[in-house]
All heavy atoms as a GROMACS GRO file, in nm:
protein
  465
    1MET      N    1   0.270   1.124  -0.074
    1MET     CA    2   0.203   1.002  -0.084
    1MET      C    3   0.132   0.995  -0.218
    1MET      O    4   0.034   1.055  -0.234
    1MET     CB    5   0.112   0.989   0.037
    1MET     CG    6   0.004   0.873   0.028
    1MET     SD    7  -0.113   0.889   0.160
    1MET     CE    8  -0.110   0.722   0.214
    2PRO      N    9   0.179   0.914  -0.307
    2PRO     CA   10   0.117   0.902  -0.437
    2PRO      C   11  -0.004   0.823  -0.434
    2PRO      O   12  -0.020   0.736  -0.352
    2PRO     CB   13   0.221   0.837  -0.530
    2PRO     CG   14   0.307   0.757  -0.431
    2PRO     CD   15   0.311   0.846  -0.306
    3ALA      N   16  -0.102   0.863  -0.518
    3ALA     CA   17  -0.230   0.785  -0.527
    3ALA      C   18  -0.211   0.651  -0.598
    3ALA      O   19  -0.119   0.641  -0.674
    3ALA     CB   20  -0.335   0.864  -0.601
    4LYS      N   21  -0.277   0.549  -0.553
    4LYS     CA   22  -0.265   0.415  -0.608
    4LYS      C   23  -0.371   0.387  -0.712
    4LYS      O   24  -0.364   0.289  -0.775
    4LYS     CB   25  -0.270   0.310  -0.497
    4LYS     CG   26  -0.151   0.319  -0.401
    4LYS     CD   27  -0.164   0.206  -0.291
    4LYS     CE   28  -0.053   0.226  -0.196
    4LYS     NZ   29  -0.062   0.137  -0.075
    5SER      N   30  -0.470   0.473  -0.720
    5SER     CA   31  -0.574   0.455  -0.821
    5SER      C   32  -0.645   0.591  -0.854
    5SER      O   33  -0.620   0.688  -0.792
    5SER     CB   34  -0.684   0.358  -0.764
    5SER     OG   35  -0.748   0.425  -0.649
    6LYS      N   36  -0.720   0.582  -0.962
    6LYS     CA   37  -0.793   0.700  -1.005
    6LYS      C   38  -0.900   0.744  -0.901
    6LYS      O   39  -0.915   0.861  -0.882
    6LYS     CB   40  -0.865   0.676  -1.135
    6LYS     CG   41  -0.763   0.655  -1.248
    6LYS     CD   42  -0.834   0.618  -1.380
    6LYS     CE   43  -0.735   0.577  -1.496
    6LYS     NZ   44  -0.801   0.541  -1.615
    7SER      N   45  -0.957   0.650  -0.836
    7SER     CA   46  -1.059   0.685  -0.741
    7SER      C   47  -0.991   0.762  -0.620
    7SER      O   48  -1.059   0.852  -0.564
    7SER     CB   49  -1.129   0.563  -0.684
    7SER     OG   50  -1.056   0.470  -0.630
    8GLN      N   51  -0.871   0.716  -0.582
    8GLN     CA   52  -0.803   0.791  -0.478
    8GLN      C   53  -0.771   0.930  -0.513
    8GLN      O   54  -0.783   1.028  -0.430
    8GLN     CB   55  -0.678   0.714  -0.439
    8GLN     CG   56  -0.699   0.592  -0.348
    8GLN     CD   57  -0.562   0.540  -0.309
    8GLN    OE1   58  -0.456   0.558  -0.373
    8GLN    NE2   59  -0.559   0.447  -0.207
    9GLN      N   60  -0.736   0.948  -0.639
    9GLN     CA   61  -0.702   1.079  -0.693
    9GLN      C   62  -0.827   1.177  -0.688
    9GLN      O   63  -0.822   1.288  -0.644
    9GLN     CB   64  -0.653   1.082  -0.828
    9GLN     CG   65  -0.513   1.021  -0.841
    9GLN     CD   66  -0.465   1.010  -0.987
    9GLN    OE1   67  -0.544   0.962  -1.073
    9GLN    NE2   68  -0.350   1.054  -1.007
   10MET      N   69  -0.943   1.120  -0.724
   10MET     CA   70  -1.059   1.200  -0.720
   10MET      C   71  -1.104   1.229  -0.582
   10MET      O   72  -1.148   1.335  -0.549
   10MET     CB   73  -1.179   1.117  -0.795
   10MET     CG   74  -1.144   1.114  -0.948
   10MET     SD   75  -1.269   1.045  -1.055
   10MET     CE   76  -1.348   0.926  -0.966
   11ALA      N   77  -1.094   1.133  -0.488
   11ALA     CA   78  -1.128   1.153  -0.351
   11ALA      C   79  -1.039   1.264  -0.286
   11ALA      O   80  -1.089   1.351  -0.213
   11ALA     CB   81  -1.120   1.026  -0.275
   12ALA      N   82  -0.915   1.260  -0.315
   12ALA     CA   83  -0.818   1.363  -0.260
   12ALA      C   84  -0.849   1.501  -0.318
   12ALA      O   85  -0.843   1.598  -0.244
   12ALA     CB   86  -0.676   1.319  -0.289
   13GLY      N   87  -0.890   1.507  -0.441
   13GLY     CA   88  -0.925   1.631  -0.501
   13GLY      C   89  -1.048   1.689  -0.443
   13GLY      O   90  -1.056   1.813  -0.415
   14ALA      N   91  -1.146   1.606  -0.410
   14ALA     CA   92  -1.267   1.660  -0.343
   14ALA      C   93  -1.233   1.703  -0.201
   14ALA      O   94  -1.284   1.805  -0.153
   14ALA     CB   95  -1.373   1.545  -0.340
   15ALA      N   96  -1.151   1.630  -0.129
   15ALA     CA   97  -1.112   1.668   0.003
   15ALA      C   98  -1.032   1.796   0.005
   15ALA      O   99  -1.051   1.883   0.092
   15ALA     CB  100  -1.031   1.557   0.075
   16LEU      N  101  -0.946   1.815  -0.094
   16LEU     CA  102  -0.874   1.928  -0.108
   16LEU      C  103  -0.957   2.051  -0.128
   16LEU      O  104  -0.937   2.165  -0.073
   16LEU     CB  105  -0.772   1.922  -0.218
   16LEU     CG  106  -0.679   2.045  -0.245
   16LEU    CD1  107  -0.601   2.073  -0.121
   16LEU    CD2  108  -0.587   2.015  -0.362
   17ALA      N  109  -1.069   2.041  -0.203
   17ALA     CA  110  -1.155   2.149  -0.232
   17ALA      C  111  -1.228   2.195  -0.098
   17ALA      O  112  -1.255   2.310  -0.074
   17ALA     CB  113  -1.264   2.111  -0.339
   18VAL      N  114  -1.261   2.098  -0.020
   18VAL     CA  115  -1.319   2.127   0.119
   18VAL      C  116  -1.223   2.202   0.202
   18VAL      O  117  -1.256   2.298   0.270
   18VAL     CB  118  -1.367   2.005   0.182
   18VAL    CG1  119  -1.411   2.026   0.328
   18VAL    CG2  120  -1.488   1.941   0.106
   19LYS      N  121  -1.095   2.153   0.203
   19LYS     CA  122  -0.988   2.219   0.290
   19LYS      C  123  -0.972   2.361   0.242
   19LYS      O  124  -0.948   2.447   0.328
   19LYS     CB  125  -0.853   2.147   0.275
   19LYS     CG  126  -0.835   2.029   0.351
   19LYS     CD  127  -0.755   2.052   0.471
   19LYS     CE  128  -0.728   1.912   0.537
   19LYS     NZ  129  -0.677   1.926   0.665
   20ARG      N  130  -0.984   2.396   0.114
   20ARG     CA  131  -0.966   2.522   0.056
   20ARG      C  132  -1.091   2.608   0.074
   20ARG      O  133  -1.092   2.731   0.044
   20ARG     CB  134  -0.925   2.522  -0.086
   20ARG     CG  135  -0.788   2.469  -0.106
   20ARG     CD  136  -0.758   2.459  -0.254
   20ARG     NE  137  -0.623   2.418  -0.274
   20ARG     CZ  138  -0.573   2.383  -0.390
   20ARG    NH1  139  -0.649   2.389  -0.502
   20ARG    NH2  140  -0.447   2.350  -0.406
   21GLY      N  141  -1.202   2.553   0.119
   21GLY     CA  142  -1.322   2.622   0.140
   21GLY      C  143  -1.412   2.641   0.012
   21GLY      O  144  -1.509   2.709   0.006
   22GLU      N  145  -1.375   2.563  -0.088
   22GLU     CA  146  -1.452   2.568  -0.217
   22GLU      C  147  -1.578   2.481  -0.212
   22GLU      O  148  -1.671   2.522  -0.289
   22GLU     CB  149  -1.359   2.524  -0.332
   22GLU     CG  150  -1.238   2.613  -0.347
   22GLU     CD  151  -1.137   2.548  -0.447
   22GLU    OE1  152  -1.164   2.451  -0.501
   22GLU    OE2  153  -1.026   2.605  -0.452
   23ASN      N  154  -1.583   2.380  -0.135
   23ASN     CA  155  -1.706   2.301  -0.116
   23ASN      C  156  -1.728   2.273   0.036
   23ASN      O  157  -1.648   2.303   0.116
   23ASN     CB  158  -1.677   2.154  -0.183
   23ASN     CG  159  -1.674   2.161  -0.333
   23ASN    OD1  160  -1.724   2.265  -0.395
   23ASN    ND2  161  -1.614   2.069  -0.394
   24LYS      N  162  -1.843   2.212   0.061
   24LYS     CA  163  -1.879   2.186   0.199
   24LYS      C  164  -1.848   2.044   0.235
   24LYS      O  165  -1.865   1.956   0.152
   24LYS     CB  166  -2.033   2.205   0.217
   24LYS     CG  167  -2.072   2.352   0.203
   24LYS     CD  168  -2.219   2.364   0.217
   24LYS     CE  169  -2.260   2.515   0.191
   24LYS     NZ  170  -2.403   2.532   0.207
   25LYS      N  171  -1.813   2.016   0.357
   25LYS     CA  172  -1.770   1.879   0.401
   25LYS      C  173  -1.896   1.785   0.389
   25LYS      O  174  -1.881   1.669   0.362
   25LYS     CB  175  -1.722   1.878   0.534
   25LYS     CG  176  -1.668   1.745   0.584
   25LYS     CD  177  -1.601   1.750   0.714
   25LYS     CE  178  -1.544   1.616   0.754
   25LYS     NZ  179  -1.481   1.615   0.880
   26SER      N  180  -2.014   1.841   0.407
   26SER     CA  181  -2.135   1.756   0.400
   26SER      C  182  -2.163   1.709   0.260
   26SER      O  183  -2.238   1.609   0.250
   26SER     CB  184  -2.258   1.842   0.444
   26SER     OG  185  -2.272   1.953   0.359
   27GLU      N  186  -2.100   1.754   0.158
   27GLU     CA  187  -2.116   1.703   0.025
   27GLU      C  188  -2.023   1.588   0.000
   27GLU      O  189  -2.046   1.515  -0.104
   27GLU     CB  190  -2.084   1.815  -0.076
   27GLU     CG  191  -2.170   1.933  -0.072
   27GLU     CD  192  -2.128   2.048  -0.164
   27GLU    OE1  193  -2.023   2.039  -0.230
   27GLU    OE2  194  -2.201   2.148  -0.162
   28LEU      N  195  -1.930   1.549   0.090
   28LEU     CA  196  -1.837   1.445   0.061
   28LEU      C  197  -1.893   1.314   0.114
   28LEU      O  198  -1.989   1.306   0.193
   28LEU     CB  199  -1.709   1.467   0.141
   28LEU     CG  200  -1.627   1.590   0.106
   28LEU    CD1  201  -1.503   1.598   0.194
   28LEU    CD2  202  -1.584   1.584  -0.038
   29LYS      N  203  -1.838   1.203   0.055
   29LYS     CA  204  -1.875   1.076   0.086
   29LYS      C  205  -1.755   0.989   0.130
   29LYS      O  206  -1.640   1.019   0.095
   29LYS     CB  207  -1.940   0.996  -0.032
   29LYS     CG  208  -2.064   1.061  -0.077
   29LYS     CD  209  -2.113   0.985  -0.196
   29LYS     CE  210  -2.240   1.053  -0.252
   29LYS     NZ  211  -2.292   0.982  -0.373
   30ASP      N  212  -1.767   0.895   0.221
   30ASP     CA  213  -1.678   0.801   0.259
   30ASP      C  214  -1.528   0.841   0.280
   30ASP      O  215  -1.504   0.910   0.375
   30ASP     CB  216  -1.682   0.674   0.165
   30ASP     CG  217  -1.819   0.612   0.160
   30ASP    OD1  218  -1.894   0.616   0.261
   30ASP    OD2  219  -1.858   0.567   0.057
   31ALA      N  220  -1.444   0.797   0.188
   31ALA     CA  221  -1.298   0.817   0.207
   31ALA      C  222  -1.261   0.967   0.200
   31ALA      O  223  -1.170   1.005   0.275
   31ALA     CB  224  -1.223   0.745   0.090
   32SER      N  225  -1.336   1.050   0.125
   32SER     CA  226  -1.293   1.192   0.124
   32SER      C  227  -1.323   1.254   0.253
   32SER      O  228  -1.243   1.345   0.293
   32SER     CB  229  -1.399   1.257   0.018
   32SER     OG  230  -1.378   1.201  -0.109
   33LYS      N  231  -1.422   1.215   0.325
   33LYS     CA  232  -1.447   1.273   0.458
   33LYS      C  233  -1.328   1.250   0.556
   33LYS      O  234  -1.292   1.342   0.625
   33LYS     CB  235  -1.576   1.218   0.521
   33LYS     CG  236  -1.704   1.285   0.466
   33LYS     CD  237  -1.826   1.236   0.544
   33LYS     CE  238  -1.948   1.305   0.494
   33LYS     NZ  239  -2.067   1.265   0.564
   34SER      N  240  -1.283   1.131   0.554
   34SER     CA  241  -1.175   1.103   0.647
   34SER      C  242  -1.043   1.172   0.596
   34SER      O  243  -0.958   1.201   0.683
   34SER     CB  244  -1.151   0.950   0.663
   34SER     OG  245  -1.122   0.891   0.540
   35MET      N  246  -1.024   1.185   0.465
   35MET     CA  247  -0.911   1.251   0.415
   35MET      C  248  -0.899   1.398   0.468
   35MET      O  249  -0.797   1.447   0.499
   35MET     CB  250  -0.908   1.248   0.258
   35MET     CG  251  -0.870   1.116   0.199
   35MET     SD  252  -0.876   1.130   0.023
   35MET     CE  253  -0.797   0.978  -0.023
   36VAL      N  254  -1.015   1.464   0.470
   36VAL     CA  255  -1.017   1.604   0.519
   36VAL      C  256  -0.962   1.610   0.658
   36VAL      O  257  -0.891   1.700   0.693
   36VAL     CB  258  -1.159   1.658   0.506
   36VAL    CG1  259  -1.172   1.793   0.582
   36VAL    CG2  260  -1.207   1.671   0.365
   37ASP      N  261  -1.009   1.509   0.744
   37ASP     CA  262  -0.968   1.518   0.881
   37ASP      C  263  -0.825   1.472   0.911
   37ASP      O  264  -0.756   1.537   0.998
   37ASP     CB  265  -1.065   1.430   0.966
   37ASP     CG  266  -1.198   1.476   0.964
   37ASP    OD1  267  -1.228   1.599   0.954
   37ASP    OD2  268  -1.305   1.392   0.970
   38PHE      N  269  -0.772   1.376   0.834
   38PHE     CA  270  -0.651   1.319   0.870
   38PHE      C  271  -0.526   1.355   0.778
   38PHE      O  272  -0.418   1.316   0.813
   38PHE     CB  273  -0.663   1.168   0.874
   38PHE     CG  274  -0.757   1.118   0.980
   38PHE    CD1  275  -0.881   1.071   0.941
   38PHE    CD2  276  -0.721   1.137   1.116
   38PHE    CE1  277  -0.963   1.028   1.039
   38PHE    CE2  278  -0.818   1.098   1.218
   38PHE     CZ  279  -0.937   1.041   1.179
   39MET      N  280  -0.553   1.425   0.670
   39MET     CA  281  -0.441   1.457   0.580
   39MET      C  282  -0.421   1.608   0.570
   39MET      O  283  -0.522   1.688   0.576
   39MET     CB  284  -0.466   1.401   0.443
   39MET     CG  285  -0.472   1.248   0.436
   39MET     SD  286  -0.501   1.189   0.275
   39MET     CE  287  -0.351   1.203   0.198
   40SER      N  288  -0.294   1.649   0.552
   40SER     CA  289  -0.263   1.789   0.545
   40SER      C  290  -0.302   1.837   0.397
   40SER      O  291  -0.321   1.761   0.313
   40SER     CB  292  -0.115   1.818   0.568
   40SER     OG  293  -0.043   1.764   0.464
   41GLU      N  294  -0.306   1.973   0.380
   41GLU     CA  295  -0.335   2.024   0.249
   41GLU      C  296  -0.227   1.981   0.148
   41GLU      O  297  -0.255   1.951   0.032
   41GLU     CB  298  -0.349   2.175   0.257
   41GLU     CG  299  -0.397   2.234   0.119
   41GLU     CD  300  -0.433   2.375   0.126
   41GLU    OE1  301  -0.459   2.431   0.237
   41GLU    OE2  302  -0.432   2.445   0.024
   42LYS      N  303  -0.106   1.983   0.193
   42LYS     CA  304   0.011   1.938   0.110
   42LYS      C  305  -0.009   1.800   0.068
   42LYS      O  306   0.010   1.768  -0.059
   42LYS     CB  307   0.145   1.956   0.177
   42LYS     CG  308   0.262   1.933   0.079
   42LYS     CD  309   0.394   1.921   0.157
   42LYS     CE  310   0.505   1.893   0.070
   42LYS     NZ  311   0.488   1.796  -0.039
   43GLU      N  312  -0.040   1.706   0.151
   43GLU     CA  313  -0.059   1.567   0.113
   43GLU      C  314  -0.176   1.560   0.017
   43GLU      O  315  -0.165   1.474  -0.081
   43GLU     CB  316  -0.096   1.482   0.240
   43GLU     CG  317   0.030   1.460   0.332
   43GLU     CD  318  -0.014   1.396   0.459
   43GLU    OE1  319  -0.116   1.428   0.509
   43GLU    OE2  320   0.060   1.303   0.498
   44LEU      N  321  -0.275   1.634   0.034
   44LEU     CA  322  -0.396   1.623  -0.057
   44LEU      C  323  -0.366   1.685  -0.193
   44LEU      O  324  -0.415   1.641  -0.290
   44LEU     CB  325  -0.518   1.700   0.004
   44LEU     CG  326  -0.579   1.632   0.128
   44LEU    CD1  327  -0.679   1.722   0.195
   44LEU    CD2  328  -0.637   1.501   0.082
   45ARG      N  329  -0.272   1.776  -0.200
   45ARG     CA  330  -0.234   1.843  -0.324
   45ARG      C  331  -0.146   1.744  -0.396
   45ARG      O  332  -0.152   1.736  -0.523
   45ARG     CB  333  -0.141   1.967  -0.294
   45ARG     CG  334  -0.208   2.093  -0.331
   45ARG     CD  335  -0.108   2.206  -0.334
   45ARG     NE  336   0.013   2.196  -0.249
   45ARG     CZ  337   0.027   2.248  -0.128
   45ARG    NH1  338  -0.062   2.324  -0.077
   45ARG    NH2  339   0.141   2.232  -0.066
   46ASP      N  340  -0.063   1.664  -0.332
   46ASP     CA  341   0.027   1.572  -0.398
   46ASP      C  342  -0.040   1.450  -0.455
   46ASP      O  343  -0.011   1.398  -0.561
   46ASP     CB  344   0.133   1.526  -0.299
   46ASP     CG  345   0.228   1.638  -0.270
   46ASP    OD1  346   0.232   1.732  -0.336
   46ASP    OD2  347   0.307   1.618  -0.168
   47MET      N  348  -0.148   1.398  -0.386
   47MET     CA  349  -0.220   1.282  -0.435
   47MET      C  350  -0.273   1.293  -0.574
   47MET      O  351  -0.257   1.208  -0.652
   47MET     CB  352  -0.321   1.240  -0.331
   47MET     CG  353  -0.289   1.122  -0.250
   47MET     SD  354  -0.421   1.069  -0.148
   47MET     CE  355  -0.414   0.897  -0.174
   48PRO      N  356  -0.362   1.394  -0.603
   48PRO     CA  357  -0.420   1.396  -0.722
   48PRO      C  358  -0.322   1.438  -0.839
   48PRO      O  359  -0.354   1.424  -0.959
   48PRO     CB  360  -0.531   1.501  -0.722
   48PRO     CG  361  -0.520   1.560  -0.585
   48PRO     CD  362  -0.417   1.492  -0.504
   49SER      N  363  -0.204   1.494  -0.805
   49SER     CA  364  -0.116   1.532  -0.915
   49SER      C  365  -0.026   1.417  -0.963
   49SER      O  366   0.046   1.440  -1.059
   49SER     CB  367  -0.026   1.647  -0.848
   49SER     OG  368   0.063   1.588  -0.751
   50THR      N  369  -0.040   1.301  -0.907
   50THR     CA  370   0.040   1.186  -0.963
   50THR      C  371  -0.022   1.148  -1.106
   50THR      O  372  -0.138   1.175  -1.135
   50THR     CB  373   0.032   1.067  -0.867
   50THR    OG1  374  -0.102   1.030  -0.845
   50THR    CG2  375   0.104   1.092  -0.741
   51LYS      N  376   0.064   1.087  -1.183
   51LYS     CA  377   0.015   1.049  -1.319
   51LYS      C  378  -0.084   0.940  -1.318
   51LYS      O  379  -0.091   0.857  -1.232
   51LYS     CB  380   0.135   1.009  -1.396
   51LYS     CG  381   0.234   1.113  -1.419
   51LYS     CD  382   0.338   1.073  -1.517
   51LYS     CE  383   0.441   1.193  -1.532
   51LYS     NZ  384   0.536   1.172  -1.644
   52ARG      N  385  -0.188   0.955  -1.406
   52ARG     CA  386  -0.299   0.857  -1.413
   52ARG      C  387  -0.270   0.742  -1.500
   52ARG      O  388  -0.332   0.641  -1.495
   52ARG     CB  389  -0.424   0.925  -1.456
   52ARG     CG  390  -0.488   1.005  -1.360
   52ARG     CD  391  -0.625   1.052  -1.404
   52ARG     NE  392  -0.694   1.123  -1.295
   52ARG     CZ  393  -0.828   1.129  -1.288
   52ARG    NH1  394  -0.901   1.086  -1.378
   52ARG    NH2  395  -0.878   1.181  -1.183
   53LYS      N  396  -0.184   0.756  -1.599
   53LYS     CA  397  -0.159   0.646  -1.691
   53LYS      C  398  -0.107   0.518  -1.616
   53LYS      O  399  -0.020   0.522  -1.537
   53LYS     CB  400  -0.048   0.691  -1.788
   53LYS     CG  401  -0.029   0.588  -1.906
   53LYS     CD  402   0.064   0.648  -2.008
   53LYS     CE  403   0.075   0.547  -2.123
   53LYS     NZ  404   0.156   0.595  -2.225
   54GLY      N  405  -0.183   0.409  -1.650
   54GLY     CA  406  -0.150   0.288  -1.592
   54GLY      C  407  -0.216   0.258  -1.459
   54GLY      O  408  -0.189   0.146  -1.398
   55LYS      N  409  -0.287   0.350  -1.400
   55LYS     CA  410  -0.348   0.333  -1.272
   55LYS      C  411  -0.482   0.255  -1.282
   55LYS      O  412  -0.555   0.281  -1.377
   55LYS     CB  413  -0.378   0.469  -1.200
   55LYS     CG  414  -0.243   0.540  -1.167
   55LYS     CD  415  -0.252   0.599  -1.024
   55LYS     CE  416  -0.127   0.681  -0.989
   55LYS     NZ  417  -0.007   0.601  -0.966
   56PRO      N  418  -0.513   0.169  -1.195
   56PRO     CA  419  -0.643   0.105  -1.197
   56PRO      C  420  -0.750   0.194  -1.154
   56PRO      O  421  -0.728   0.298  -1.092
   56PRO     CB  422  -0.628  -0.011  -1.100
   56PRO     CG  423  -0.523   0.038  -1.001
   56PRO     CD  424  -0.430   0.120  -1.087
   57ALA      N  425  -0.877   0.163  -1.184
   57ALA     CA  426  -0.981   0.254  -1.144
   57ALA      C  427  -1.000   0.247  -0.993
   57ALA      O  428  -1.029   0.359  -0.937
   57ALA     CB  429  -1.122   0.196  -1.212
   58HIS      N  430  -0.976   0.134  -0.923
   58HIS     CA  431  -0.992   0.128  -0.780
   58HIS      C  432  -0.866   0.047  -0.728
   58HIS      O  433  -0.824  -0.043  -0.796
   58HIS     CB  434  -1.112   0.057  -0.739
   58HIS     CG  435  -1.234   0.128  -0.780
   58HIS    ND1  436  -1.285   0.235  -0.700
   58HIS    CD2  437  -1.324   0.115  -0.879
   58HIS    CE1  438  -1.402   0.283  -0.765
   58HIS    NE2  439  -1.420   0.212  -0.874
   59ALA      N  440  -0.823   0.082  -0.607
   59ALA     CA  441  -0.705   0.018  -0.546
   59ALA      C  442  -0.745  -0.114  -0.496
   59ALA      O  443  -0.866  -0.129  -0.441
   59ALA     CB  444  -0.646   0.110  -0.443
   60SER      N  445  -0.662  -0.218  -0.497
   60SER     CA  446  -0.702  -0.342  -0.442
   60SER      C  447  -0.695  -0.338  -0.291
   60SER      O  448  -0.625  -0.253  -0.232
   60SER     CB  449  -0.609  -0.456  -0.489
   60SER     OG  450  -0.477  -0.422  -0.450
   61LYS      N  451  -0.774  -0.422  -0.231
   61LYS     CA  452  -0.782  -0.418  -0.074
   61LYS      C  453  -0.687  -0.522  -0.014
   61LYS      O  454  -0.738  -0.603   0.072
   61LYS     CB  455  -0.928  -0.442  -0.024
   61LYS     CG  456  -1.017  -0.330  -0.064
   61LYS     CD  457  -1.154  -0.352  -0.012
   61LYS     CE  458  -1.249  -0.239  -0.044
   61LYS     NZ  459  -1.368  -0.254   0.015
   62SER      N  460  -0.569  -0.533  -0.062
   62SER     CA  461  -0.474  -0.634  -0.004
   62SER      C  462  -0.392  -0.577   0.106
   62SER      O  463  -0.385  -0.465   0.138
   62SER     CB  464  -0.384  -0.688  -0.111
   62SER     OG  465  -0.315  -0.587  -0.175
   0.00000   0.00000   0.00000
């Protein structure tokens, strides 16, 4: 699942750090918290690895 925005990439990176035990879940906010619960480590690894060039800062809510 590729990220649609830079903010999704950053949220996935933060959630991945929690999955790996590098950070605490209590340090996360909003979307990152739900990503930890509902996405696998592989999905979280793939999201931030997508290219950033041409991505908006935030995904549209359409």
